[in-house]
LOMARLUM-916562 format. One record per residue (C-alpha): x, y negated, z; residue number from 1; chain. Coordinates in steps of 0.2 Angstrom, whole numbers, plus 2048, in hexadecimal, padded with zeros to 3 digits. Example, Ala and Ser with C-alpha at 12.3 -4.5 7.8 and 13.67 -1.06 7.14 Angstrom:
BEGIN
<r x="83E" y="816" z="827" seq="1" mol="A"/>
<r x="844" y="805" z="824" seq="2" mol="A"/>
# end
This chain:
BEGIN
<r x="800" y="801" z="7FF" seq="1" mol="A"/>
<r x="807" y="7F0" z="7FC" seq="2" mol="A"/>
<r x="804" y="7DE" z="806" seq="3" mol="A"/>
<r x="7FA" y="7D7" z="7F8" seq="4" mol="A"/>
<r x="7EB" y="7E2" z="7FB" seq="5" mol="A"/>
<r x="7EC" y="7DF" z="80F" seq="6" mol="A"/>
<r x="7E6" y="7D1" z="815" seq="7" mol="A"/>
<r x="7E3" y="7CD" z="829" seq="8" mol="A"/>
<r x="7D4" y="7C5" z="82E" seq="9" mol="A"/>
<r x="7CF" y="7B4" z="83C" seq="10" mol="A"/>
<r x="7CB" y="7C3" z="847" seq="11" mol="A"/>
<r x="7DB" y="7CC" z="848" seq="12" mol="A"/>
<r x="7D1" y="7DB" z="83B" seq="13" mol="A"/>
<r x="7D9" y="7E0" z="82C" seq="14" mol="A"/>
<r x="7D4" y="7E2" z="81B" seq="15" mol="A"/>
<r x="7D9" y="7EF" z="80E" seq="16" mol="A"/>
<r x="7D4" y="7EE" z="7FC" seq="17" mol="A"/>
<r x="7D6" y="7FC" z="7F0" seq="18" mol="A"/>
<r x="7CD" y="801" z="7DF" seq="19" mol="A"/>
<r x="7C2" y="810" z="7DE" seq="20" mol="A"/>
<r x="7C4" y="81E" z="7CF" seq="21" mol="A"/>
<r x="7B8" y="812" z="7C4" seq="22" mol="A"/>
<r x="7BE" y="802" z="7C8" seq="23" mol="A"/>
<r x="7B2" y="7FC" z="7D6" seq="24" mol="A"/>
<r x="7BD" y="7F4" z="7E4" seq="25" mol="A"/>
<r x="7BA" y="7FD" z="7F6" seq="26" mol="A"/>
<r x="7C0" y="7F2" z="807" seq="27" mol="A"/>
<r x="7C6" y="7FB" z="818" seq="28" mol="A"/>
<r x="7C3" y="7F0" z="826" seq="29" mol="A"/>
<r x="7CE" y="7F4" z="835" seq="30" mol="A"/>
<r x="7CE" y="7ED" z="848" seq="31" mol="A"/>
<r x="7E3" y="7EE" z="846" seq="32" mol="A"/>
<r x="7EC" y="7F1" z="837" seq="33" mol="A"/>
<r x="7EE" y="805" z="82E" seq="34" mol="A"/>
<r x="7F4" y="80D" z="81F" seq="35" mol="A"/>
<r x="7E5" y="80D" z="812" seq="36" mol="A"/>
<r x="7EC" y="814" z="803" seq="37" mol="A"/>
<r x="7E1" y="824" z="7FF" seq="38" mol="A"/>
<r x="7DC" y="826" z="7ED" seq="39" mol="A"/>
<r x="7CB" y="82A" z="7E6" seq="40" mol="A"/>
<r x="7CD" y="83C" z="7DC" seq="41" mol="A"/>
<r x="7BD" y="83D" z="7D4" seq="42" mol="A"/>
<r x="7BB" y="83A" z="7C2" seq="43" mol="A"/>
<r x="7BA" y="829" z="7BD" seq="44" mol="A"/>
<r x="7A5" y="827" z="7B8" seq="45" mol="A"/>
<r x="7A0" y="819" z="7AC" seq="46" mol="A"/>
<r x="797" y="80C" z="7B5" seq="47" mol="A"/>
<r x="786" y="807" z="7B2" seq="48" mol="A"/>
<r x="784" y="7F6" z="7A9" seq="49" mol="A"/>
<r x="77E" y="7E5" z="7AE" seq="50" mol="A"/>
<r x="76C" y="7E2" z="7AF" seq="51" mol="A"/>
<r x="761" y="7D4" z="7AC" seq="52" mol="A"/>
<r x="755" y="7C8" z="7B5" seq="53" mol="A"/>
<r x="744" y="7C1" z="7B0" seq="54" mol="A"/>
<r x="73A" y="7B1" z="7B5" seq="55" mol="A"/>
<r x="727" y="7B6" z="7BD" seq="56" mol="A"/>
<r x="721" y="7A8" z="7B6" seq="57" mol="A"/>
<r x="712" y="7A8" z="7C1" seq="58" mol="A"/>
<r x="71F" y="7A5" z="7CF" seq="59" mol="A"/>
<r x="72E" y="79C" z="7C8" seq="60" mol="A"/>
<r x="736" y="7AF" z="7D0" seq="61" mol="A"/>
<r x="746" y="7B7" z="7C9" seq="62" mol="A"/>
<r x="740" y="7CB" z="7C7" seq="63" mol="A"/>
<r x="750" y="7D5" z="7C7" seq="64" mol="A"/>
<r x="74E" y="7E5" z="7B9" seq="65" mol="A"/>
<r x="75A" y="7F1" z="7BF" seq="66" mol="A"/>
<r x="754" y="804" z="7B4" seq="67" mol="A"/>
<r x="767" y="80A" z="7B9" seq="68" mol="A"/>
<r x="762" y="80B" z="7CE" seq="69" mol="A"/>
<r x="755" y="81A" z="7C9" seq="70" mol="A"/>
<r x="764" y="826" z="7C9" seq="71" mol="A"/>
<r x="769" y="823" z="7DC" seq="72" mol="A"/>
<r x="76F" y="82D" z="7E9" seq="73" mol="A"/>
<r x="75E" y="833" z="7F4" seq="74" mol="A"/>
<r x="75E" y="839" z="805" seq="75" mol="A"/>
<r x="76C" y="845" z="803" seq="76" mol="A"/>
<r x="770" y="851" z="811" seq="77" mol="A"/>
<r x="781" y="84D" z="81B" seq="78" mol="A"/>
<r x="78B" y="858" z="814" seq="79" mol="A"/>
<r x="78A" y="84D" z="803" seq="80" mol="A"/>
<r x="78A" y="83B" z="80A" seq="81" mol="A"/>
<r x="791" y="831" z="7FF" seq="82" mol="A"/>
<r x="796" y="824" z="80D" seq="83" mol="A"/>
<r x="79C" y="832" z="818" seq="84" mol="A"/>
<r x="7B3" y="832" z="817" seq="85" mol="A"/>
<r x="7B9" y="83C" z="80A" seq="86" mol="A"/>
<r x="7BC" y="84F" z="811" seq="87" mol="A"/>
<r x="7C0" y="860" z="80B" seq="88" mol="A"/>
<r x="7B5" y="861" z="7FC" seq="89" mol="A"/>
<r x="7AC" y="852" z="7FF" seq="90" mol="A"/>
<r x="7B1" y="843" z="7F5" seq="91" mol="A"/>
<r x="7A6" y="834" z="7FA" seq="92" mol="A"/>
<r x="7A8" y="822" z="7F6" seq="93" mol="A"/>
<r x="7B5" y="822" z="804" seq="94" mol="A"/>
<r x="7C4" y="82A" z="7FC" seq="95" mol="A"/>
<r x="7CF" y="828" z="80F" seq="96" mol="A"/>
<r x="7CA" y="838" z="81B" seq="97" mol="A"/>
<r x="7C4" y="82A" z="829" seq="98" mol="A"/>
<r x="7BF" y="818" z="82B" seq="99" mol="A"/>
<r x="7B8" y="809" z="836" seq="100" mol="A"/>
<r x="7AF" y="7FF" z="82A" seq="101" mol="A"/>
<r x="7AE" y="7FF" z="818" seq="102" mol="A"/>
<r x="7A6" y="7F3" z="809" seq="103" mol="A"/>
<r x="7A6" y="7F9" z="7F9" seq="104" mol="A"/>
<r x="7A1" y="7F4" z="7E9" seq="105" mol="A"/>
<r x="78E" y="7FE" z="7E7" seq="106" mol="A"/>
<r x="78E" y="809" z="7DB" seq="107" mol="A"/>
<r x="77A" y="807" z="7D5" seq="108" mol="A"/>
<r x="779" y="7F6" z="7D7" seq="109" mol="A"/>
<r x="76B" y="7E8" z="7D3" seq="110" mol="A"/>
<r x="776" y="7DB" z="7CF" seq="111" mol="A"/>
<r x="788" y="7DC" z="7CA" seq="112" mol="A"/>
<r x="797" y="7CF" z="7C3" seq="113" mol="A"/>
<r x="794" y="7C7" z="7B2" seq="114" mol="A"/>
<r x="7A4" y="7C6" z="7A6" seq="115" mol="A"/>
<r x="7A9" y="7B7" z="7A1" seq="116" mol="A"/>
<r x="79F" y="7A7" z="7A4" seq="117" mol="A"/>
<r x="78E" y="7A9" z="7AB" seq="118" mol="A"/>
<r x="77D" y="79C" z="7B0" seq="119" mol="A"/>
<r x="76D" y="79F" z="7B3" seq="120" mol="A"/>
<r x="763" y="798" z="7A7" seq="121" mol="A"/>
<r x="756" y="78A" z="7A8" seq="122" mol="A"/>
<r x="743" y="78E" z="7AA" seq="123" mol="A"/>
<r x="73C" y="789" z="79A" seq="124" mol="A"/>
<r x="72B" y="792" z="79E" seq="125" mol="A"/>
<r x="728" y="7A2" z="792" seq="126" mol="A"/>
<r x="738" y="79C" z="788" seq="127" mol="A"/>
<r x="743" y="79E" z="799" seq="128" mol="A"/>
<r x="754" y="7A9" z="791" seq="129" mol="A"/>
<r x="755" y="7BA" z="799" seq="130" mol="A"/>
<r x="767" y="7BA" z="7A3" seq="131" mol="A"/>
<r x="772" y="7C7" z="7A8" seq="132" mol="A"/>
<r x="76F" y="7CE" z="7BB" seq="133" mol="A"/>
<r x="77E" y="7C4" z="7C1" seq="134" mol="A"/>
<r x="785" y="7C7" z="7D2" seq="135" mol="A"/>
<r x="78C" y="7D2" z="7E0" seq="136" mol="A"/>
<r x="787" y="7E0" z="7E9" seq="137" mol="A"/>
<r x="790" y="7EA" z="7F5" seq="138" mol="A"/>
<r x="78C" y="7F8" z="801" seq="139" mol="A"/>
<r x="793" y="7F5" z="813" seq="140" mol="A"/>
<r x="797" y="805" z="81E" seq="141" mol="A"/>
<r x="795" y="801" z="82F" seq="142" mol="A"/>
<r x="79F" y="810" z="837" seq="143" mol="A"/>
<r x="7A5" y="823" z="831" seq="144" mol="A"/>
<r x="799" y="82A" z="83E" seq="145" mol="A"/>
<r x="78B" y="82F" z="832" seq="146" mol="A"/>
<r x="780" y="835" z="842" seq="147" mol="A"/>
<r x="781" y="824" z="84C" seq="148" mol="A"/>
<r x="778" y="812" z="847" seq="149" mol="A"/>
<r x="77D" y="800" z="847" seq="150" mol="A"/>
<r x="777" y="7FD" z="859" seq="151" mol="A"/>
<r x="77E" y="80C" z="85F" seq="152" mol="A"/>
<r x="791" y="805" z="859" seq="153" mol="A"/>
<r x="79D" y="800" z="867" seq="154" mol="A"/>
<r x="79F" y="7ED" z="867" seq="155" mol="A"/>
<r x="7B2" y="7EF" z="85F" seq="156" mol="A"/>
<r x="7A9" y="7F7" z="851" seq="157" mol="A"/>
<r x="79C" y="7EB" z="84F" seq="158" mol="A"/>
<r x="7AA" y="7DC" z="850" seq="159" mol="A"/>
<r x="7B0" y="7E5" z="842" seq="160" mol="A"/>
<r x="7A1" y="7E5" z="837" seq="161" mol="A"/>
<r x="7A0" y="7D2" z="83B" seq="162" mol="A"/>
<r x="7B1" y="7CE" z="838" seq="163" mol="A"/>
<r x="7AC" y="7D8" z="825" seq="164" mol="A"/>
<r x="79C" y="7D0" z="823" seq="165" mol="A"/>
<r x="7A6" y="7C0" z="828" seq="166" mol="A"/>
<r x="7B4" y="7C3" z="819" seq="167" mol="A"/>
<r x="7A7" y="7C7" z="80B" seq="168" mol="A"/>
<r x="79C" y="7B8" z="80F" seq="169" mol="A"/>
<r x="7AC" y="7AC" z="80C" seq="170" mol="A"/>
<r x="7B2" y="7B9" z="7FE" seq="171" mol="A"/>
<r x="7A1" y="7B8" z="7F6" seq="172" mol="A"/>
<r x="79F" y="7A6" z="7F8" seq="173" mol="A"/>
<r x="7AE" y="7A1" z="7EC" seq="174" mol="A"/>
<r x="7A6" y="7A8" z="7DC" seq="175" mol="A"/>
<r x="7A1" y="79C" z="7D2" seq="176" mol="A"/>
<r x="790" y="7A4" z="7CA" seq="177" mol="A"/>
<r x="78D" y="7AA" z="7E0" seq="178" mol="A"/>
<r x="77E" y="7A0" z="7E5" seq="179" mol="A"/>
<r x="779" y="7A6" z="7F6" seq="180" mol="A"/>
<r x="782" y="7B6" z="802" seq="181" mol="A"/>
<r x="774" y="7C4" z="809" seq="182" mol="A"/>
<r x="77C" y="7D2" z="813" seq="183" mol="A"/>
<r x="770" y="7DC" z="81A" seq="184" mol="A"/>
<r x="76A" y="7EE" z="822" seq="185" mol="A"/>
<r x="75B" y="7FA" z="81F" seq="186" mol="A"/>
<r x="758" y="805" z="82E" seq="187" mol="A"/>
<r x="74D" y="814" z="82B" seq="188" mol="A"/>
<r x="742" y="81F" z="81F" seq="189" mol="A"/>
<r x="734" y="812" z="821" seq="190" mol="A"/>
<r x="73F" y="806" z="819" seq="191" mol="A"/>
<r x="744" y="80F" z="80B" seq="192" mol="A"/>
<r x="753" y="812" z="80D" seq="193" mol="A"/>
<r x="75D" y="820" z="804" seq="194" mol="A"/>
<r x="76B" y="824" z="80E" seq="195" mol="A"/>
<r x="76B" y="828" z="820" seq="196" mol="A"/>
<r x="77E" y="821" z="822" seq="197" mol="A"/>
<r x="77F" y="811" z="82D" seq="198" mol="A"/>
<r x="780" y="806" z="820" seq="199" mol="A"/>
<r x="77A" y="7F5" z="81B" seq="200" mol="A"/>
<r x="77E" y="7EC" z="80A" seq="201" mol="A"/>
<r x="783" y="7DA" z="802" seq="202" mol="A"/>
<r x="77B" y="7D3" z="7F7" seq="203" mol="A"/>
<r x="782" y="7C1" z="7ED" seq="204" mol="A"/>
<r x="772" y="7B9" z="7E2" seq="205" mol="A"/>
<r x="778" y="7B0" z="7D3" seq="206" mol="A"/>
<r x="769" y="7A5" z="7D9" seq="207" mol="A"/>
<r x="75F" y="79E" z="7E9" seq="208" mol="A"/>
<r x="754" y="7AB" z="7F0" seq="209" mol="A"/>
<r x="741" y="7A7" z="7F0" seq="210" mol="A"/>
<r x="740" y="7A8" z="804" seq="211" mol="A"/>
<r x="750" y="79D" z="803" seq="212" mol="A"/>
<r x="74A" y="78F" z="7FB" seq="213" mol="A"/>
<r x="73B" y="78E" z="803" seq="214" mol="A"/>
<r x="742" y="78F" z="812" seq="215" mol="A"/>
<r x="74E" y="780" z="80C" seq="216" mol="A"/>
<r x="742" y="776" z="808" seq="217" mol="A"/>
<r x="739" y="776" z="817" seq="218" mol="A"/>
<r x="74A" y="774" z="821" seq="219" mol="A"/>
<r x="74C" y="764" z="813" seq="220" mol="A"/>
<r x="73C" y="75D" z="818" seq="221" mol="A"/>
<r x="73C" y="761" z="82B" seq="222" mol="A"/>
<r x="74D" y="758" z="82C" seq="223" mol="A"/>
<r x="745" y="747" z="820" seq="224" mol="A"/>
<r x="73A" y="746" z="82E" seq="225" mol="A"/>
<r x="741" y="749" z="83E" seq="226" mol="A"/>
<r x="754" y="747" z="839" seq="227" mol="A"/>
<r x="756" y="759" z="842" seq="228" mol="A"/>
<r x="75B" y="76A" z="83C" seq="229" mol="A"/>
<r x="74E" y="776" z="83C" seq="230" mol="A"/>
<r x="754" y="785" z="842" seq="231" mol="A"/>
<r x="75E" y="77C" z="851" seq="232" mol="A"/>
<r x="74C" y="775" z="859" seq="233" mol="A"/>
<r x="747" y="787" z="857" seq="234" mol="A"/>
<r x="753" y="78D" z="862" seq="235" mol="A"/>
<r x="750" y="77E" z="86C" seq="236" mol="A"/>
<r x="73E" y="783" z="871" seq="237" mol="A"/>
<r x="742" y="795" z="874" seq="238" mol="A"/>
<r x="750" y="791" z="881" seq="239" mol="A"/>
<r x="743" y="785" z="888" seq="240" mol="A"/>
<r x="734" y="791" z="886" seq="241" mol="A"/>
<r x="73F" y="7A1" z="88C" seq="242" mol="A"/>
<r x="72E" y="7AB" z="88C" seq="243" mol="A"/>
<r x="734" y="7B3" z="879" seq="244" mol="A"/>
<r x="749" y="7B7" z="87E" seq="245" mol="A"/>
<r x="74C" y="7CA" z="87D" seq="246" mol="A"/>
<r x="761" y="7C5" z="880" seq="247" mol="A"/>
<r x="76C" y="7B7" z="87F" seq="248" mol="A"/>
<r x="77F" y="7B1" z="885" seq="249" mol="A"/>
<r x="78A" y="7A4" z="884" seq="250" mol="A"/>
<r x="78B" y="7A3" z="871" seq="251" mol="A"/>
<r x="77A" y="7AB" z="869" seq="252" mol="A"/>
<r x="767" y="7AB" z="86C" seq="253" mol="A"/>
<r x="75C" y="7BB" z="866" seq="254" mol="A"/>
<r x="748" y="7B7" z="869" seq="255" mol="A"/>
<r x="738" y="7BD" z="861" seq="256" mol="A"/>
<r x="733" y="7AE" z="855" seq="257" mol="A"/>
<r x="725" y="7A4" z="85A" seq="258" mol="A"/>
<r x="71B" y="7A8" z="84B" seq="259" mol="A"/>
<r x="721" y="7BB" z="849" seq="260" mol="A"/>
<r x="71B" y="7C4" z="837" seq="261" mol="A"/>
<r x="71F" y="7D6" z="83D" seq="262" mol="A"/>
<r x="71B" y="7E2" z="84D" seq="263" mol="A"/>
<r x="72D" y="7E0" z="854" seq="264" mol="A"/>
<r x="735" y="7D2" z="84C" seq="265" mol="A"/>
<r x="748" y="7CB" z="854" seq="266" mol="A"/>
<r x="751" y="7BC" z="84E" seq="267" mol="A"/>
<r x="764" y="7BC" z="855" seq="268" mol="A"/>
<r x="76C" y="7A8" z="852" seq="269" mol="A"/>
<r x="77A" y="7A0" z="858" seq="270" mol="A"/>
<r x="778" y="790" z="866" seq="271" mol="A"/>
<r x="785" y="788" z="85B" seq="272" mol="A"/>
<r x="77C" y="785" z="84A" seq="273" mol="A"/>
<r x="789" y="78A" z="83B" seq="274" mol="A"/>
<r x="783" y="78E" z="826" seq="275" mol="A"/>
<r x="789" y="79F" z="827" seq="276" mol="A"/>
<r x="792" y="7AD" z="82D" seq="277" mol="A"/>
<r x="7A3" y="7A6" z="826" seq="278" mol="A"/>
<r x="7A1" y="798" z="830" seq="279" mol="A"/>
<r x="7A0" y="7A2" z="841" seq="280" mol="A"/>
<r x="7AC" y="79C" z="850" seq="281" mol="A"/>
<r x="7B7" y="7AA" z="856" seq="282" mol="A"/>
<r x="7AF" y="7A9" z="866" seq="283" mol="A"/>
<r x="79E" y="7A8" z="85F" seq="284" mol="A"/>
<r x="7A4" y="7B7" z="854" seq="285" mol="A"/>
<r x="7AB" y="7C0" z="863" seq="286" mol="A"/>
<r x="79A" y="7C0" z="86B" seq="287" mol="A"/>
<r x="78E" y="7C7" z="860" seq="288" mol="A"/>
<r x="791" y="7D9" z="864" seq="289" mol="A"/>
<r x="789" y="7D8" z="876" seq="290" mol="A"/>
<r x="77B" y="7CF" z="871" seq="291" mol="A"/>
<r x="776" y="7D8" z="85F" seq="292" mol="A"/>
<r x="77A" y="7E9" z="869" seq="293" mol="A"/>
<r x="76C" y="7E5" z="876" seq="294" mol="A"/>
<r x="761" y="7E0" z="868" seq="295" mol="A"/>
<r x="75F" y="7F1" z="860" seq="296" mol="A"/>
<r x="762" y="7FB" z="86E" seq="297" mol="A"/>
<r x="751" y="7F2" z="875" seq="298" mol="A"/>
<r x="74A" y="7F5" z="866" seq="299" mol="A"/>
<r x="74C" y="809" z="865" seq="300" mol="A"/>
<r x="746" y="809" z="878" seq="301" mol="A"/>
<r x="736" y="801" z="873" seq="302" mol="A"/>
<r x="72E" y="810" z="86E" seq="303" mol="A"/>
<r x="73E" y="81B" z="874" seq="304" mol="A"/>
<r x="740" y="81F" z="861" seq="305" mol="A"/>
<r x="74C" y="81A" z="854" seq="306" mol="A"/>
<r x="743" y="80A" z="84B" seq="307" mol="A"/>
<r x="743" y="807" z="838" seq="308" mol="A"/>
<r x="749" y="7F6" z="836" seq="309" mol="A"/>
<r x="750" y="7E8" z="827" seq="310" mol="A"/>
<r x="75E" y="7DB" z="830" seq="311" mol="A"/>
<r x="761" y="7D1" z="824" seq="312" mol="A"/>
<r x="76E" y="7C1" z="827" seq="313" mol="A"/>
<r x="767" y="7AE" z="820" seq="314" mol="A"/>
<r x="775" y="7A4" z="81D" seq="315" mol="A"/>
<r x="775" y="793" z="814" seq="316" mol="A"/>
<r x="778" y="794" z="801" seq="317" mol="A"/>
<r x="78B" y="792" z="7FC" seq="318" mol="A"/>
<r x="785" y="780" z="7F4" seq="319" mol="A"/>
<r x="776" y="779" z="7F9" seq="320" mol="A"/>
<r x="76E" y="775" z="80C" seq="321" mol="A"/>
<r x="77D" y="778" z="815" seq="322" mol="A"/>
<r x="77B" y="76B" z="823" seq="323" mol="A"/>
<r x="768" y="771" z="823" seq="324" mol="A"/>
<r x="768" y="783" z="823" seq="325" mol="A"/>
<r x="76E" y="78F" z="834" seq="326" mol="A"/>
<r x="774" y="7A0" z="831" seq="327" mol="A"/>
<r x="76B" y="7AC" z="83D" seq="328" mol="A"/>
<r x="766" y="7BE" z="83D" seq="329" mol="A"/>
<r x="753" y="7C5" z="839" seq="330" mol="A"/>
<r x="74F" y="7D6" z="83E" seq="331" mol="A"/>
<r x="73E" y="7DB" z="83A" seq="332" mol="A"/>
<r x="735" y="7ED" z="83F" seq="333" mol="A"/>
<r x="726" y="7F5" z="836" seq="334" mol="A"/>
<r x="723" y="800" z="844" seq="335" mol="A"/>
<r x="712" y="7F9" z="850" seq="336" mol="A"/>
<r x="713" y="80C" z="85D" seq="337" mol="A"/>
<r x="71A" y="81D" z="85A" seq="338" mol="A"/>
<r x="712" y="824" z="849" seq="339" mol="A"/>
<r x="70B" y="814" z="845" seq="340" mol="A"/>
<r x="712" y="80A" z="835" seq="341" mol="A"/>
<r x="70C" y="7F6" z="830" seq="342" mol="A"/>
<r x="709" y="7F8" z="81F" seq="343" mol="A"/>
<r x="70C" y="7E7" z="815" seq="344" mol="A"/>
<r x="6F9" y="7EA" z="80F" seq="345" mol="A"/>
<r x="6F0" y="7DF" z="805" seq="346" mol="A"/>
<r x="6F1" y="7CC" z="80F" seq="347" mol="A"/>
<r x="704" y="7CF" z="813" seq="348" mol="A"/>
<r x="707" y="7D5" z="7FE" seq="349" mol="A"/>
<r x="6FC" y="7CB" z="7F4" seq="350" mol="A"/>
<r x="6FB" y="7BB" z="7FD" seq="351" mol="A"/>
<r x="70A" y="7BB" z="807" seq="352" mol="A"/>
<r x="700" y="7B8" z="818" seq="353" mol="A"/>
<r x="706" y="7C2" z="826" seq="354" mol="A"/>
<r x="6F9" y="7C9" z="835" seq="355" mol="A"/>
<r x="6FF" y="7CF" z="844" seq="356" mol="A"/>
<r x="6F6" y="7DB" z="850" seq="357" mol="A"/>
<r x="700" y="7D4" z="85F" seq="358" mol="A"/>
<r x="706" y="7C3" z="866" seq="359" mol="A"/>
<r x="718" y="7BF" z="865" seq="360" mol="A"/>
<r x="71B" y="7BF" z="879" seq="361" mol="A"/>
<r x="716" y="7CF" z="87A" seq="362" mol="A"/>
<r x="722" y="7DA" z="86F" seq="363" mol="A"/>
<r x="72E" y="7CC" z="874" seq="364" mol="A"/>
<r x="729" y="7D6" z="88A" seq="365" mol="A"/>
<r x="729" y="7E7" z="883" seq="366" mol="A"/>
<r x="739" y="7E4" z="87C" seq="367" mol="A"/>
<r x="742" y="7DD" z="88B" seq="368" mol="A"/>
<r x="73A" y="7EA" z="897" seq="369" mol="A"/>
<r x="742" y="7F7" z="88D" seq="370" mol="A"/>
<r x="754" y="7FE" z="89B" seq="371" mol="A"/>
<r x="761" y="7FE" z="892" seq="372" mol="A"/>
# end
C-alpha cells in the first residue's frame, strides 16, 4: 500500500482507498492505521450504464429511472452475504478478511457519476430534456459482524462510522455535479431492506430533492420574518418544554418532534447548529455515539423487538441555504405495535397528509420509560 491511498482524518481515523476488480472504489475506515491491501479476486463484471431522469410535470419533480436495479441481490443467506468480509469460498464486495467500517461504490446504483461535463436541464414543460441520472450512490457497511445492528455497536465503532459519514460528505461536496449529500440507513424487511447485514447508503444528488427544497423555502421564509434560524428555535422550544426529550448530552438533543408523522419518530440534532456533518466540531462528533446508541436502544426496547426504521441525515445543500438549514438526524419507524404497522395509505400516499393515532408526547413517554 502506498502513501497516496491512505489519509488520516481529523478524528484520527484512517481512510484507505483501493480499486475493486471492476473499477469501483472501496474505502476502509479504521480507528487506527492498518494494512489494507487485499485484492478483489472476483472476475471483472461489466458495470451497468447510467440511467435517466424524467420530469413529472404535475409536480416539477425529477423521477429517476434505473431499470438495471431489478437484478440486484435480494435477502441472501448469511453464508452468501455480499457485505460480509471475504473468507474461504465467499468472495464478497469487501476483499479483506475483516474490517471496521467500509464504504464502496454501489454495484447497482440509482445515480451514477456522469462522463464529462453535466448540467441539469432547464424546465421547459413537455419539451424538458431527459438528462442522465447523474449522482453518486455508495454503500456504508457499519461492521463486519453480520448478526448485529447499528444501535448495538460500541460507541467507538459508531465514532468510526461518524468519521466515514463526515469524510464522504466532505469529499462528495467537492464534485461539481453534486448539489446535496444524503447519508441514510434502512433497517428491517418492513422498510424494504434487501440485505440483512448492518449497512446504510449515501446518495449524492445532482439537484435539490423535493423535501429539501420545501424545507429550505420554509427556513428562508421563517428567517425573513423573524430574523432567526428555524431549527435553532425548534430546539430551544424542546429544551424548554422537556416533555418530548428522550436523550441529551452537552452537544446533542434527541426528541420526538412536536408534529410527529410516524408512531415513533425521533429527531437528533447538535445543540450548536451546523450545516452538515463535515462542519461538526470534533467535540460534537465525539459526543454523538452516546446519544445515538441510547436512542436506538430505546427504540428497540419499546416493544422488546428490533424496530424497522429509516434513519436519515438532513444536511444543508452544497451550494445553497447553508446559513439557514441545520444538520439533524430523523429516525422514523412505521411500527405502531407488535405485529402492527402504520401503512402510508390513501391520505398519506396520495395527498401527503399524515394522520397520527397517538400524540408525540405519548410516544416520547414510552421511549423514556424503556430500561437500558
